[in-house]
C-alpha positions as CSV (number, residue, x, y, z in Angstrom):
1,X,0.0,0.0,0.0
2,X,1.4,3.4,-1.0
3,X,1.3,6.3,1.4
4,X,-0.7,9.4,0.2
5,X,2.0,11.8,1.2
6,X,5.7,11.4,1.9
7,X,7.2,12.8,5.0
8,X,9.3,16.0,5.0
9,X,12.1,16.0,7.7
10,X,14.1,18.8,9.2
11,X,17.4,17.5,10.6
12,X,20.0,19.2,12.7
13,X,22.6,18.2,15.3
14,X,20.9,20.4,17.8
15,X,17.2,21.3,18.4
16,X,18.0,24.9,17.3
17,X,19.5,23.7,14.0
18,X,16.6,21.4,13.4
19,X,14.1,24.2,14.0
20,X,16.0,26.4,11.6
21,X,15.8,23.7,9.0
22,X,12.1,23.3,9.7
23,X,11.5,27.1,9.1
24,X,13.6,27.0,5.9
25,X,11.8,24.0,4.5
26,X,8.4,25.5,5.4
27,X,9.3,28.6,3.4
28,X,10.7,26.7,0.4
29,X,8.1,24.0,0.1
30,X,5.1,26.1,1.2
31,X,4.3,23.4,3.7
32,X,3.0,24.1,7.2
33,X,5.7,23.9,9.8
34,X,3.7,21.4,11.9
35,X,3.8,19.0,8.9
36,X,7.6,18.9,8.9
37,X,9.1,16.4,11.3
38,X,12.1,17.5,13.4
39,X,14.8,15.0,14.0
40,X,18.1,15.5,15.9
41,X,19.1,11.8,16.0
42,X,21.2,10.8,12.9
43,X,20.5,7.1,13.5
44,X,16.8,7.7,12.5
45,X,18.0,9.2,9.2
46,X,20.0,6.1,8.4
47,X,16.9,3.9,8.7
48,X,14.9,6.0,6.1
49,X,14.3,5.1,2.5
50,X,13.4,7.3,-0.5
51,X,10.0,5.6,-0.7
52,X,8.9,7.2,2.6
53,X,10.6,10.6,2.5
54,X,9.9,13.5,0.1
55,X,12.7,15.7,1.4
56,X,15.2,16.0,4.2
57,X,16.5,19.5,5.1
58,X,20.0,19.3,6.7
59,X,21.0,22.3,8.7
60,X,24.8,22.6,8.3
61,X,27.4,25.3,8.7
62,X,29.2,24.9,5.4
63,X,30.4,27.2,2.7
64,X,30.2,24.7,-0.1
65,X,27.1,22.6,-0.5
66,X,28.8,20.1,-2.9
67,X,31.6,19.6,-0.4
68,X,29.2,18.7,2.4
69,X,27.1,16.4,0.2
70,X,30.3,14.4,-0.6
71,X,32.0,14.4,2.8
72,X,29.1,14.2,5.3
73,X,28.3,10.6,6.0
74,X,24.6,11.5,6.4
75,X,24.4,13.0,2.9
76,X,26.2,10.0,1.4
77,X,23.7,7.7,3.1
78,X,20.7,9.7,1.8
79,X,22.1,9.6,-1.7
80,X,22.5,5.8,-1.5
81,X,18.9,5.5,-0.3
82,X,17.6,7.9,-3.1
83,X,16.4,10.4,-0.5
84,X,16.2,14.0,-1.8
85,X,18.0,16.3,0.6
86,X,18.7,20.0,0.8
87,X,21.6,21.5,2.8
88,X,20.5,24.6,4.6
89,X,23.2,27.0,5.6
């Protein structure tokens, strides 16, 4: 059975970063903030698959998005699982 809507996740290492990611995703996706799940535990991200998730926003303090997507293990894992993600600076 297929889910009607896929989940949008805001991820950050701290609650503050995750909230910032949630605000950014709400603005870019025009989705209500309460519909975006906040996660601060990276192990949860590692269990996700692209079939369940529409987008993961990753709050990161980086100057180069492509560098982070290559070096950050979380981003490599999401690429391997075909999960769309956006690095939020």
